[in-house]
MOPAC internal coordinates of N, CA, C and O (Angstrom, degrees):
PM7 1SCF
backbone

  N    0.0000 0     0.00 0     0.00 0    0    0    0
  C    1.4490 1     0.00 0     0.00 0    1    0    0
  C    1.5270 1   108.17 1     0.00 0    2    1    0
  O    1.2310 1   120.92 1   -50.46 1    3    2    1
  N    1.3006 1   115.84 1   129.54 1    3    2    1
  C    1.4578 1   121.21 1   179.06 1    5    3    2
  C    1.5197 1   110.33 1   -84.11 1    6    5    3
  O    1.2310 1   121.22 1   -36.81 1    7    6    5
  N    1.3093 1   115.27 1   143.19 1    7    6    5
  C    1.4592 1   121.60 1   177.62 1    9    7    6
  C    1.5168 1   108.34 1   -91.09 1   10    9    7
  O    1.2310 1   120.17 1   -53.17 1   11   10    9
  N    1.3366 1   117.29 1   126.83 1   11   10    9
  C    1.4528 1   121.22 1   179.36 1   13   11   10
  C    1.5133 1   111.46 1  -100.37 1   14   13   11
  O    1.2310 1   120.63 1   -31.70 1   15   14   13
  N    1.3193 1   116.40 1   148.30 1   15   14   13
  C    1.4540 1   121.99 1   176.58 1   17   15   14
  C    1.5145 1   108.43 1  -130.52 1   18   17   15
  O    1.2310 1   120.97 1   -37.23 1   19   18   17
  N    1.3099 1   115.74 1   142.77 1   19   18   17
  C    1.4549 1   120.18 1   176.28 1   21   19   18
  C    1.5205 1   108.73 1  -106.87 1   22   21   19
  O    1.2310 1   120.69 1   -12.44 1   23   22   21
  N    1.2976 1   116.28 1   167.56 1   23   22   21
  C    1.4563 1   121.79 1   179.99 1   25   23   22
  C    1.5263 1   109.64 1   -62.27 1   26   25   23
  O    1.2310 1   120.75 1   -36.38 1   27   26   25
  N    1.3120 1   116.17 1   143.62 1   27   26   25
  C    1.4581 1   121.21 1  -179.73 1   29   27   26
  C    1.5187 1   112.04 1   -60.21 1   30   29   27
  O    1.2310 1   121.13 1   -38.63 1   31   30   29
  N    1.3234 1   115.44 1   141.37 1   31   30   29
  C    1.4593 1   122.50 1   174.80 1   33   31   30
  C    1.5217 1   108.68 1  -103.80 1   34   33   31
  O    1.2310 1   120.19 1   -37.47 1   35   34   33
  N    1.3188 1   117.25 1   142.53 1   35   34   33
  C    1.4646 1   121.74 1   176.78 1   37   35   34
  C    1.5195 1   107.40 1   -92.01 1   38   37   35
  O    1.2310 1   120.20 1   -62.20 1   39   38   37
  N    1.3348 1   117.22 1   117.80 1   39   38   37
  C    1.4623 1   121.20 1  -179.29 1   41   39   38
  C    1.5229 1   112.30 1   -99.18 1   42   41   39
  O    1.2310 1   120.00 1   142.80 1   43   42   41
  N    1.3157 1   117.60 1   -37.20 1   43   42   41
  C    1.4722 1   122.25 1   172.23 1   45   43   42
  C    1.5170 1   106.69 1  -123.08 1   46   45   43
  O    1.2310 1   120.79 1   -44.02 1   47   46   45
  N    1.3149 1   116.10 1   135.98 1   47   46   45
  C    1.4589 1   120.65 1  -173.00 1   49   47   46
  C    1.5262 1   110.70 1  -130.29 1   50   49   47
  O    1.2310 1   121.20 1   -80.29 1   51   50   49
  N    1.3343 1   115.31 1    99.71 1   51   50   49
  C    1.4658 1   122.90 1   175.47 1   53   51   50
  C    1.5292 1   112.92 1    57.08 1   54   53   51
  O    1.2310 1   120.75 1  -125.65 1   55   54   53
  N    1.3311 1   116.18 1    54.35 1   55   54   53
  C    1.4701 1   122.01 1   178.90 1   57   55   54
  C    1.5296 1   110.33 1   -98.83 1   58   57   55
  O    1.2310 1   121.33 1   -13.01 1   59   58   57
  N    1.3266 1   115.05 1   166.99 1   59   58   57
  C    1.4611 1   122.74 1   177.11 1   61   59   58
  C    1.5141 1   109.18 1  -126.20 1   62   61   59
  O    1.2310 1   120.70 1   -40.79 1   63   62   61
  N    1.3317 1   116.27 1   139.21 1   63   62   61
  C    1.4607 1   121.86 1   171.48 1   65   63   62
  C    1.5283 1   106.64 1  -111.82 1   66   65   63
  O    1.2310 1   120.71 1   -67.75 1   67   66   65
  N    1.3195 1   116.24 1   112.25 1   67   66   65
  C    1.4596 1   121.74 1  -179.30 1   69   67   66
  C    1.5248 1   110.32 1   -62.13 1   70   69   67
  O    1.2310 1   120.54 1   -14.87 1   71   70   69
  N    1.3143 1   116.57 1   165.13 1   71   70   69
  C    1.4627 1   121.06 1   175.98 1   73   71   70
  C    1.5228 1   108.88 1   -53.13 1   74   73   71
  O    1.2310 1   120.37 1   -49.36 1   75   74   73
  N    1.3277 1   116.90 1   130.64 1   75   74   73
  C    1.4761 1   124.54 1  -178.03 1   77   75   74
  C    1.5286 1   112.63 1    59.07 1   78   77   75
  O    1.2310 1   120.03 1  -162.46 1   79   78   77
  N    1.3241 1   117.56 1    17.54 1   79   78   77
  C    1.4580 1   121.40 1  -178.12 1   81   79   78
  C    1.5172 1   112.50 1  -114.15 1   82   81   79
  O    1.2310 1   121.16 1     6.04 1   83   82   81
  N    1.3199 1   115.39 1  -173.96 1   83   82   81
  C    1.4640 1   122.30 1  -179.09 1   85   83   82
  C    1.5154 1   109.92 1  -142.08 1   86   85   83
  O    1.2310 1   121.36 1   -21.73 1   87   86   85
  N    1.3164 1   115.01 1   158.27 1   87   86   85
  C    1.4520 1   118.40 1   161.90 1   89   87   86
  C    1.5266 1   104.67 1   -70.09 1   90   89   87
  O    1.2310 1   119.61 1    -5.72 1   91   90   89
  N    1.3215 1   118.35 1   174.28 1   91   90   89
  C    1.4608 1   119.73 1  -178.01 1   93   91   90
  C    1.5242 1   110.59 1  -118.89 1   94   93   91
  O    1.2310 1   121.20 1   -16.87 1   95   94   93
  N    1.3259 1   115.31 1   163.13 1   95   94   93
  C    1.4600 1   120.88 1   174.92 1   97   95   94
  C    1.5275 1   109.57 1   -58.22 1   98   97   95
  O    1.2310 1   120.26 1   141.37 1   99   98   97
  N    1.3260 1   117.12 1   -38.63 1   99   98   97
  C    1.4577 1   121.51 1   179.18 1  101   99   98
  C    1.5242 1   113.91 1   -65.12 1  102  101   99
  O    1.2310 1   120.25 1   156.57 1  103  102  101
  N    1.3451 1   117.12 1   -23.43 1  103  102  101
  C    1.4669 1   120.92 1   177.25 1  105  103  102
  C    1.5271 1   111.90 1   -70.37 1  106  105  103
  O    1.2310 1   120.68 1   157.76 1  107  106  105
  N    1.3218 1   116.30 1   -22.24 1  107  106  105
  C    1.4610 1   122.35 1  -167.76 1  109  107  106
  C    1.5267 1   112.10 1   -98.59 1  110  109  107
  O    1.2310 1   121.05 1   -46.12 1  111  110  109
  N    1.3185 1   115.60 1   133.88 1  111  110  109
  C    1.4589 1   121.64 1   171.87 1  113  111  110
  C    1.5301 1   108.35 1   -73.60 1  114  113  111
  O    1.2310 1   120.40 1   -35.78 1  115  114  113
  N    1.3212 1   116.84 1   144.22 1  115  114  113
  C    1.4622 1   121.98 1  -179.93 1  117  115  114
  C    1.5208 1   111.21 1   -75.66 1  118  117  115
  O    1.2310 1   120.41 1   -40.17 1  119  118  117
  N    1.3222 1   116.83 1   139.83 1  119  118  117
  C    1.4580 1   122.05 1   168.67 1  121  119  118
  C    1.5273 1   106.60 1  -109.09 1  122  121  119
  O    1.2310 1   120.79 1   -52.39 1  123  122  121
  N    1.3385 1   116.10 1   127.61 1  123  122  121
  C    1.4595 1   121.80 1   177.04 1  125  123  122
  C    1.5210 1   107.79 1   -95.95 1  126  125  123
  O    1.2310 1   120.38 1   -57.82 1  127  126  125
  N    1.3212 1   116.87 1   122.18 1  127  126  125
  C    1.4647 1   121.18 1  -171.40 1  129  127  126
  C    1.5272 1   113.99 1  -102.61 1  130  129  127
  O    1.2310 1   119.80 1  -165.50 1  131  130  129
  N    1.3151 1   117.98 1    14.50 1  131  130  129
  C    1.4599 1   122.88 1  -172.99 1  133  131  130
  C    1.5251 1   114.05 1   -47.00 1  134  133  131
  O    1.2310 1   119.42 1   129.47 1  135  134  133
  N    1.3104 1   118.71 1   -50.53 1  135  134  133
  C    1.4625 1   121.54 1  -174.37 1  137  135  134
  C    1.5259 1   113.78 1  -101.93 1  138  137  135
  O    1.2310 1   120.01 1  -163.00 1  139  138  137
  N    1.3129 1   117.59 1    17.00 1  139  138  137
  C    1.4617 1   120.05 1  -174.10 1  141  139  138
  C    1.5246 1   111.45 1  -108.23 1  142  141  139
  O    1.2310 1   121.78 1   -33.63 1  143  142  141
  N    1.3335 1   114.20 1   146.37 1  143  142  141
  C    1.4631 1   119.44 1   176.08 1  145  143  142
  C    1.5248 1   111.26 1  -100.80 1  146  145  143
  O    1.2310 1   120.18 1   170.70 1  147  146  145
  N    1.3035 1   117.27 1    -9.30 1  147  146  145
  C    1.4571 1   121.89 1   178.46 1  149  147  146
  C    1.5118 1   110.88 1  -175.60 1  150  149  147
  O    1.2310 1   121.00 1    -9.88 1  151  150  149
  N    1.3198 1   115.70 1   170.12 1  151  150  149
  C    1.4584 1   122.14 1   178.37 1  153  151  150
  C    1.5207 1   108.96 1  -134.61 1  154  153  151
  O    1.2310 1   120.86 1   -37.53 1  155  154  153
  N    1.2853 1   115.96 1   142.47 1  155  154  153
  C    1.4487 1   121.95 1   169.26 1  157  155  154
  C    1.5260 1   105.74 1  -103.90 1  158  157  155
  O    1.2310 1   120.34 1   -55.17 1  159  158  157
  N    1.3148 1   116.95 1   124.83 1  159  158  157
  C    1.4618 1   121.78 1  -176.61 1  161  159  158
  C    1.5265 1   109.14 1  -107.95 1  162  161  159
  O    1.2310 1   121.05 1   -49.70 1  163  162  161
  N    1.3230 1   115.60 1   130.30 1  163  162  161
  C    1.4642 1   121.28 1   175.14 1  165  163  162
  C    1.5155 1   107.79 1  -114.14 1  166  165  163
  O    1.2310 1   120.52 1   -55.77 1  167  166  165
  N    1.3126 1   116.60 1   124.23 1  167  166  165
  C    1.4653 1   123.09 1   179.76 1  169  167  166
  C    1.5180 1   108.41 1  -115.88 1  170  169  167
  O    1.2310 1   121.31 1   -57.27 1  171  170  169
  N    1.3358 1   115.10 1   122.73 1  171  170  169
  C    1.4603 1   121.02 1   173.96 1  173  171  170
  C    1.5244 1   107.02 1  -116.30 1  174  173  171
  O    1.2310 1   120.58 1   -44.77 1  175  174  173
  N    1.3196 1   116.49 1   135.23 1  175  174  173
  C    1.4661 1   120.98 1   179.39 1  177  175  174
  C    1.5082 1   109.43 1  -159.80 1  178  177  175
  O    1.2310 1   121.17 1   -13.31 1  179  178  177
  N    1.3337 1   115.37 1   166.69 1  179  178  177
  C    1.4616 1   120.64 1   177.52 1  181  179  178
  C    1.5192 1   109.15 1  -127.96 1  182  181  179
  O    1.2310 1   121.18 1   -61.89 1  183  182  181
  N    1.3335 1   115.35 1   118.11 1  183  182  181
  C    1.4608 1   121.69 1   174.67 1  185  183  182
  C    1.5255 1   108.97 1   -85.92 1  186  185  183
  O    1.2310 1   120.10 1   -41.09 1  187  186  185
  N    1.3160 1   117.41 1   138.91 1  187  186  185
  C    1.4585 1   123.02 1   174.78 1  189  187  186
  C    1.5323 1   109.11 1   -66.99 1  190  189  187
  O    1.2310 1   120.59 1   -37.51 1  191  190  189
  N    1.3200 1   116.48 1   142.49 1  191  190  189
  C    1.4655 1   121.20 1  -179.94 1  193  191  190
  C    1.5136 1   113.84 1   -62.17 1  194  193  191
  O    1.2310 1   119.69 1   156.83 1  195  194  193
  N    1.3366 1   118.21 1   -23.17 1  195  194  193
  C    1.4602 1   121.88 1   179.99 1  197  195  194
  C    1.5299 1   112.41 1   -89.78 1  198  197  195
  O    1.2310 1   120.14 1   174.41 1  199  198  197
  N    1.3187 1   117.34 1    -5.59 1  199  198  197
  C    1.4694 1   120.29 1   179.97 1  201  199  198
  C    1.5332 1   110.30 1   -69.71 1  202  201  199
  O    1.2310 1   120.87 1   -21.63 1  203  202  201
  N    1.3226 1   115.95 1   158.37 1  203  202  201
  C    1.4652 1   120.35 1   178.05 1  205  203  202
  C    1.5263 1   112.82 1  -129.38 1  206  205  203
  O    1.2310 1   120.39 1   169.94 1  207  206  205
  N    1.3427 1   116.86 1   -10.06 1  207  206  205
  C    1.4593 1   120.61 1  -178.97 1  209  207  206
  C    1.5256 1   110.28 1  -124.58 1  210  209  207
  O    1.2310 1   120.64 1   -20.43 1  211  210  209
  N    1.3138 1   116.39 1   159.57 1  211  210  209
  C    1.4522 1   122.71 1  -176.61 1  213  211  210
  C    1.5100 1   113.90 1   -91.78 1  214  213  211
  O    1.2310 1   121.21 1    40.72 1  215  214  213
  N    1.3253 1   115.30 1  -139.28 1  215  214  213
  C    1.4614 1   121.60 1  -174.38 1  217  215  214
  C    1.5250 1   109.23 1  -149.61 1  218  217  215
  O    1.2310 1   121.14 1    -7.87 1  219  218  217
  N    1.3191 1   115.42 1   172.13 1  219  218  217
  C    1.4609 1   121.61 1   173.84 1  221  219  218
  C    1.5266 1   107.69 1  -129.92 1  222  221  219
  O    1.2310 1   120.80 1   -55.45 1  223  222  221
  N    1.3212 1   116.08 1   124.55 1  223  222  221
  C    1.4579 1   121.62 1   173.78 1  225  223  222
  C    1.5235 1   107.21 1   -91.35 1  226  225  223
  O    1.2310 1   120.52 1   -54.29 1  227  226  225
  N    1.3376 1   116.61 1   125.71 1  227  226  225
  C    1.4634 1   121.71 1  -176.66 1  229  227  226
  C    1.5194 1   110.12 1  -121.99 1  230  229  227
  O    1.2310 1   121.00 1   -36.65 1  231  230  229
  N    1.3334 1   115.69 1   143.35 1  231  230  229
  C    1.4618 1   121.97 1   175.72 1  233  231  230
  C    1.5206 1   108.25 1  -117.79 1  234  233  231
  O    1.2310 1   121.29 1   -44.95 1  235  234  233
  N    1.3243 1   115.13 1   135.05 1  235  234  233
  C    1.4626 1   121.46 1   178.45 1  237  235  234
  C    1.5210 1   108.74 1  -121.46 1  238  237  235
  O    1.2310 1   120.95 1   -38.08 1  239  238  237
  N    1.3309 1   115.79 1   141.92 1  239  238  237
  C    1.4511 1   120.97 1  -177.88 1  241  239  238
  C    1.5117 1   112.52 1  -111.56 1  242  241  239
  O    1.2310 1   121.62 1   -18.86 1  243  242  241
  N    1.3319 1   114.50 1   161.14 1  243  242  241
  C    1.4537 1   121.96 1   178.03 1  245  243  242
  C    1.5205 1   108.48 1  -149.98 1  246  245  243
  O    1.2310 1   120.67 1   -33.14 1  247  246  245
  N    1.3199 1   116.33 1   146.86 1  247  246  245
  C    1.4591 1   120.98 1   175.38 1  249  247  246
  C    1.5244 1   111.88 1   -90.89 1  250  249  247
  O    1.2310 1   120.46 1   165.15 1  251  250  249
  N    1.3574 1   116.72 1   -14.85 1  251  250  249
  C    1.4668 1   119.68 1  -174.96 1  253  251  250
  C    1.5313 1   114.00 1  -129.18 1  254  253  251
  O    1.2310 1   119.71 1  -174.13 1  255  254  253
  N    1.3193 1   118.16 1     5.87 1  255  254  253
  C    1.4661 1   124.68 1  -178.38 1  257  255  254
  C    1.5302 1   112.57 1    60.06 1  258  257  255
  O    1.2310 1   120.66 1  -156.56 1  259  258  257
  N    1.3265 1   116.34 1    23.44 1  259  258  257
  C    1.4626 1   119.94 1   178.56 1  261  259  258
  C    1.5283 1   111.27 1  -127.16 1  262  261  259
  O    1.2310 1   120.44 1   147.27 1  263  262  261
  N    1.2998 1   116.76 1   -32.73 1  263  262  261
  C    1.4634 1   120.88 1  -174.77 1  265  263  262
  C    1.5224 1   110.85 1  -113.52 1  266  265  263
  O    1.2310 1   121.35 1   -80.33 1  267  266  265
  N    1.3258 1   115.03 1    99.67 1  267  266  265
  C    1.4585 1   122.54 1   175.63 1  269  267  266
  C    1.5154 1   106.64 1  -112.80 1  270  269  267
  O    1.2310 1   119.78 1   -61.62 1  271  270  269
  N    1.3097 1   118.02 1   118.38 1  271  270  269
  C    1.4592 1   121.42 1  -177.87 1  273  271  270
  C    1.5286 1   109.74 1   -86.20 1  274  273  271
  O    1.2310 1   120.68 1  -107.80 1  275  274  273
  N    1.3330 1   116.30 1    72.20 1  275  274  273
  C    1.4613 1   119.87 1  -176.73 1  277  275  274
  C    1.5190 1   112.63 1   -70.93 1  278  277  275
  O    1.2310 1   119.50 1   168.48 1  279  278  277
  N    1.3217 1   118.56 1   -11.52 1  279  278  277
  C    1.4681 1   121.15 1   175.12 1  281  279  278
  C    1.5327 1   110.48 1   -88.71 1  282  281  279
  O    1.2310 1   120.64 1   165.22 1  283  282  281
  N    1.3310 1   116.39 1   -14.78 1  283  282  281
  C    1.4573 1   121.31 1  -178.67 1  285  283  282
  C    1.5163 1   112.18 1   -93.87 1  286  285  283
  O    1.2310 1   121.22 1    17.57 1  287  286  285
  N    1.3045 1   115.27 1  -162.43 1  287  286  285
  C    1.4539 1   121.60 1  -178.96 1  289  287  286
  C    1.5320 1   109.99 1   -74.86 1  290  289  287
  O    1.2310 1   120.03 1   -51.40 1  291  290  289
  N    1.3446 1   117.55 1   128.60 1  291  290  289
  C    1.4580 1   119.68 1   178.53 1  293  291  290
  C    1.5270 1   111.26 1   -69.52 1  294  293  291
  O    1.2310 1   120.99 1   -24.10 1  295  294  293
  N    1.3277 1   115.72 1   155.90 1  295  294  293
  C    1.4549 1   121.25 1   175.31 1  297  295  294
  C    1.5303 1   109.68 1   -64.92 1  298  297  295
  O    1.2310 1   120.75 1   143.67 1  299  298  297
  N    1.3334 1   116.17 1   -36.33 1  299  298  297
  C    1.4698 1   123.35 1  -176.61 1  301  299  298
  C    1.5124 1   107.94 1  -153.03 1  302  301  299
  O    1.2310 1   120.54 1   -31.83 1  303  302  301
  N    1.3290 1   116.57 1   148.17 1  303  302  301
  C    1.4609 1   119.77 1   173.70 1  305  303  302
  C    1.5154 1   110.04 1  -150.71 1  306  305  303
  O    1.2310 1   121.41 1   -23.94 1  307  306  305
  N    1.3239 1   114.91 1   156.06 1  307  306  305
  C    1.4631 1   121.58 1  -178.51 1  309  307  306
  C    1.5249 1   108.54 1  -141.02 1  310  309  307
  O    1.2310 1   120.47 1   -52.36 1  311  310  309
  N    1.3315 1   116.70 1   127.64 1  311  310  309
  C    1.4633 1   121.45 1   176.28 1  313  311  310
  C    1.5285 1   109.00 1   -75.50 1  314  313  311
  O    1.2310 1   120.77 1   -45.42 1  315  314  313
  N    1.3219 1   116.14 1   134.58 1  315  314  313
  C    1.4599 1   122.74 1   179.78 1  317  315  314
  C    1.5293 1   107.40 1  -113.74 1  318  317  315
  O    1.2310 1   120.48 1   -63.77 1  319  318  317
  N    1.3131 1   116.68 1   116.23 1  319  318  317
  C    1.4648 1   121.02 1  -178.81 1  321  319  318
  C    1.5207 1   111.40 1   -71.96 1  322  321  319
  O    1.2310 1   121.16 1   -34.26 1  323  322  321
  N    1.3285 1   115.38 1   145.74 1  323  322  321
  C    1.4571 1   121.24 1   179.12 1  325  323  322
  C    1.5214 1   109.86 1   -76.76 1  326  325  323
  O    1.2310 1   120.88 1   -49.47 1  327  326  325
  N    1.3101 1   115.93 1   130.53 1  327  326  325
  C    1.4560 1   124.30 1   171.45 1  329  327  326
  C    1.5249 1   105.53 1  -143.45 1  330  329  327
  O    1.2310 1   119.71 1   -49.57 1  331  330  329
  N    1.3157 1   118.17 1   130.43 1  331  330  329
  C    1.4648 1   121.40 1  -177.55 1  333  331  330
  C    1.5190 1   112.07 1   -54.97 1  334  333  331
  O    1.2310 1   121.15 1   -45.81 1  335  334  333
  N    1.3154 1   115.40 1   134.19 1  335  334  333
  C    1.4541 1   121.46 1   171.92 1  337  335  334
  C    1.5119 1   114.47 1    94.06 1  338  337  335
  O    1.2310 1   121.83 1    16.00 1  339  338  337
  N    1.3271 1   114.09 1  -164.00 1  339  338  337
  C    1.4633 1   121.74 1  -175.70 1  341  339  338
  C    1.5254 1   111.00 1   -73.67 1  342  341  339
  O    1.2310 1   121.13 1   -42.28 1  343  342  341
  N    1.3230 1   115.44 1   137.72 1  343  342  341
  C    1.4643 1   122.67 1   178.70 1  345  343  342
  C    1.5162 1   109.20 1  -123.80 1  346  345  343
  O    1.2310 1   120.38 1   -32.01 1  347  346  345
  N    1.3135 1   116.89 1   147.99 1  347  346  345
  C    1.4607 1   123.41 1   177.25 1  349  347  346
  C    1.5207 1   106.19 1  -137.43 1  350  349  347
  O    1.2310 1   120.65 1   -79.06 1  351  350  349
  N    1.3286 1   116.37 1   100.94 1  351  350  349
  C    1.4604 1   122.08 1  -172.41 1  353  351  350
  C    1.5190 1   111.39 1  -113.60 1  354  353  351
  O    1.2310 1   120.85 1   -34.93 1  355  354  353
  N    1.3128 1   115.98 1   145.07 1  355  354  353
  C    1.4603 1   122.63 1   177.52 1  357  355  354
  C    1.5212 1   108.32 1  -119.95 1  358  357  355
  O    1.2310 1   120.46 1   -54.34 1  359  358  357
  N    1.3381 1   116.73 1   125.66 1  359  358  357
  C    1.4563 1   122.42 1  -174.77 1  361  359  358
  C    1.5220 1   110.39 1  -127.61 1  362  361  359
  O    1.2310 1   120.65 1   -38.69 1  363  362  361
  N    1.3237 1   116.36 1   141.31 1  363  362  361
  C    1.4592 1   120.64 1   173.13 1  365  363  362
  C    1.5161 1   108.89 1   -85.40 1  366  365  363
  O    1.2310 1   120.87 1   -41.00 1  367  366  365
  N    1.3055 1   115.95 1   139.00 1  367  366  365
  C    1.4520 1   121.54 1  -175.88 1  369  367  366
  C    1.5187 1   109.05 1  -128.76 1  370  369  367
  O    1.2310 1   119.83 1   -50.05 1  371  370  369
  N    1.3344 1   117.93 1   129.95 1  371  370  369
  C    1.4621 1   119.73 1   179.83 1  373  371  370
  C    1.5329 1   111.19 1   -72.21 1  374  373  371
  O    1.2310 1   120.85 1   -29.64 1  375  374  373
  N    1.3176 1   115.98 1   150.36 1  375  374  373
  C    1.4571 1   119.96 1   174.31 1  377  375  374
  C    1.5256 1   108.37 1   -59.61 1  378  377  375
  O    1.2310 1   120.04 1   -33.86 1  379  378  377
  N    1.3203 1   117.54 1   146.14 1  379  378  377
  C    1.4570 1   119.56 1  -174.23 1  381  379  378
  C    1.5007 1   113.51 1  -144.90 1  382  381  379
  O    1.2310 1   120.77 1    30.09 1  383  382  381
  N    1.3249 1   116.13 1  -149.91 1  383  382  381
  C    1.4604 1   121.48 1   179.67 1  385  383  382
  C    1.5367 1   111.64 1   -57.25 1  386  385  383
  O    1.2310 1   120.57 1   -14.82 1  387  386  385
  N    1.3206 1   116.51 1   165.18 1  387  386  385
  C    1.4621 1   121.87 1  -175.34 1  389  387  386
  C    1.5292 1   112.51 1   -57.93 1  390  389  387
  O    1.2310 1   119.85 1   138.76 1  391  390  389
  N    1.3222 1   117.90 1   -41.24 1  391  390  389
  C    1.4633 1   122.28 1  -179.76 1  393  391  390
  C    1.5224 1   108.95 1  -119.15 1  394  393  391
  O    1.2310 1   121.00 1   -41.80 1  395  394  393
  N    1.3329 1   115.69 1   138.20 1  395  394  393
  C    1.4619 1   120.45 1  -178.99 1  397  395  394
  C    1.5230 1   110.29 1  -133.13 1  398  397  395
  O    1.2310 1   121.26 1   -34.75 1  399  398  397
  N    1.3367 1   115.19 1   145.25 1  399  398  397
  C    1.4599 1   122.84 1   171.37 1  401  399  398
  C    1.5313 1   107.38 1  -138.24 1  402  401  399
  O    1.2310 1   121.06 1   -25.04 1  403  402  401
  N    1.3223 1   115.57 1   154.96 1  403  402  401
  C    1.4642 1   121.81 1  -177.22 1  405  403  402
  C    1.5200 1   110.01 1  -121.40 1  406  405  403
  O    1.2310 1   121.23 1   -26.74 1  407  406  405
  N    1.3260 1   115.25 1   153.26 1  407  406  405
  C    1.4593 1   120.78 1   167.61 1  409  407  406
  C    1.5112 1   108.67 1  -143.73 1  410  409  407
  O    1.2310 1   121.02 1   -23.87 1  411  410  409
  N    1.3228 1   115.66 1   156.13 1  411  410  409
  C    1.4540 1   122.14 1  -179.36 1  413  411  410
  C    1.5177 1   108.39 1  -117.08 1  414  413  411
  O    1.2310 1   120.43 1   -53.41 1  415  414  413
  N    1.3303 1   116.78 1   126.59 1  415  414  413
  C    1.4598 1   122.92 1   177.97 1  417  415  414
  C    1.5239 1   109.05 1  -104.02 1  418  417  415
  O    1.2310 1   120.99 1   -53.13 1  419  418  417
  N    1.3199 1   115.72 1   126.87 1  419  418  417
  C    1.4598 1   122.84 1   179.12 1  421  419  418
  C    1.5247 1   108.99 1   -87.03 1  422  421  419
  O    1.2310 1   119.74 1   -58.24 1  423  422  421
  N    1.3213 1   118.09 1   121.76 1  423  422  421
  C    1.4654 1   122.05 1  -179.45 1  425  423  422
  C    1.5258 1   112.86 1   -87.15 1  426  425  423
  O    1.2310 1   120.10 1   166.40 1  427  426  425
  N    1.3240 1   117.42 1   -13.60 1  427  426  425
  C    1.4602 1   120.43 1  -178.85 1  429  427  426
  C    1.5279 1   110.10 1   -78.74 1  430  429  427
  O    1.2310 1   120.21 1   -45.92 1  431  430  429
  N    1.3269 1   117.20 1   134.08 1  431  430  429
  C    1.4584 1   121.57 1  -176.37 1  433  431  430
  C    1.5318 1   113.68 1   -87.92 1  434  433  431
  O    1.2310 1   120.07 1   171.94 1  435  434  433
  N    1.3300 1   117.47 1    -8.06 1  435  434  433
  C    1.4537 1   118.87 1  -175.42 1  437  435  434
  C    1.5111 1   116.74 1  -121.11 1  438  437  435
  O    1.2310 1   119.78 1   164.52 1  439  438  437
  N    1.3426 1   118.03 1   -15.48 1  439  438  437
  C    1.4625 1   120.30 1  -173.70 1  441  439  438
  C    1.5228 1   111.45 1  -132.71 1  442  441  439
  O    1.2310 1   120.66 1   -35.71 1  443  442  441
  N    1.3130 1   116.35 1   144.29 1  443  442  441
  C    1.4667 1   122.40 1   176.78 1  445  443  442
  C    1.5206 1   110.94 1   -79.59 1  446  445  443
  O    1.2310 1   121.14 1   -21.86 1  447  446  445
  N    1.3163 1   115.43 1   158.14 1  447  446  445
  C    1.4625 1   122.81 1   167.71 1  449  447  446
  C    1.5272 1   105.53 1  -106.64 1  450  449  447
  O    1.2310 1   120.45 1   -50.89 1  451  450  449
  N    1.3156 1   116.75 1   129.11 1  451  450  449
  C    1.4619 1   120.70 1  -175.45 1  453  451  450
  C    1.5265 1   111.53 1  -118.58 1  454  453  451
  O    1.2310 1   121.63 1    -6.14 1  455  454  453
  N    1.3312 1   114.48 1   173.86 1  455  454  453
  C    1.4659 1   122.40 1   176.81 1  457  455  454
  C    1.5325 1   111.28 1    49.69 1  458  457  455
  O    1.2310 1   121.07 1  -128.21 1  459  458  457
  N    1.3430 1   115.55 1    51.79 1  459  458  457
  C    1.4645 1   120.96 1  -179.54 1  461  459  458
  C    1.5308 1   109.03 1   -88.47 1  462  461  459
  O    1.2310 1   121.40 1   -55.49 1  463  462  461
  N    1.3135 1   114.93 1   124.51 1  463  462  461
  C    1.4620 1   122.75 1   176.27 1  465  463  462
  C    1.5205 1   108.05 1  -130.61 1  466  465  463
  O    1.2310 1   120.26 1   -41.26 1  467  466  465
  N    1.3142 1   117.10 1   138.74 1  467  466  465
  C    1.4682 1   121.70 1   172.27 1  469  467  466
  C    1.5196 1   107.20 1  -126.56 1  470  469  467
  O    1.2310 1   121.47 1   -54.76 1  471  470  469
  N    1.3212 1   114.80 1   125.24 1  471  470  469
  C    1.4591 1   122.62 1   176.74 1  473  471  470
  C    1.5297 1   107.26 1  -118.70 1  474  473  471
  O    1.2310 1   119.80 1   -33.99 1  475  474  473
  N    1.3140 1   118.00 1   146.01 1  475  474  473
  C    1.4644 1   120.82 1   173.00 1  477  475  474
  C    1.5260 1   109.26 1  -128.67 1  478  477  475
  O    1.2310 1   121.45 1   -37.98 1  479  478  477
  N    1.3098 1   114.84 1   142.02 1  479  478  477
  C    1.4545 1   121.88 1   172.85 1  481  479  478
  C    1.5169 1   107.27 1  -117.15 1  482  481  479
  O    1.2310 1   119.96 1   -74.12 1  483  482  481
  N    1.3272 1   117.68 1   105.88 1  483  482  481
  C    1.4552 1   120.82 1   179.58 1  485  483  482
  C    1.5348 1   111.07 1   -71.12 1  486  485  483
  O    1.2310 1   120.90 1   -33.34 1  487  486  485
  N    1.3262 1   115.89 1   146.66 1  487  486  485
  C    1.4576 1   122.36 1   175.50 1  489  487  486
  C    1.5255 1   107.70 1  -116.99 1  490  489  487
  O    1.2310 1   121.25 1   -51.86 1  491  490  489
  N    1.3174 1   115.21 1   128.14 1  491  490  489
  C    1.4570 1   118.52 1   179.78 1  493  491  490
  C    1.5246 1   109.70 1  -125.54 1  494  493  491
  O    1.2310 1   121.19 1   -20.33 1  495  494  493
  N    1.3153 1   115.32 1   159.67 1  495  494  493
  C    1.4552 1   120.05 1  -177.76 1  497  495  494
  C    1.5151 1   110.64 1   -82.10 1  498  497  495
  O    1.2310 1   120.10 1   180.00 1  499  498  497

């Protein structure tokens, strides 16, 4: 069986997470995972040179594309280590609920994270 891939979708487009802040569920475009067996997630962001802490990328799921419990426990999360400047990371993501959205939480208390982009490439059978 051949594995199919579709063109990457942009879920977050040039967002900023303020110091100790996050992007929001509303910032993120929904990915519908109905026919997918997995997702490849690409995260691009820029850490300020004066920052000292990283971030956490979180994924939240929904069965109806209306109720995302972004205050609750995420379906999946990944710690992102702080490194000065622009980062381009590729992460494997397990298949999950029918609808997914992502947000990025900034752990640094003094500096923003800028130029945040999230792309996903769905994999289908």
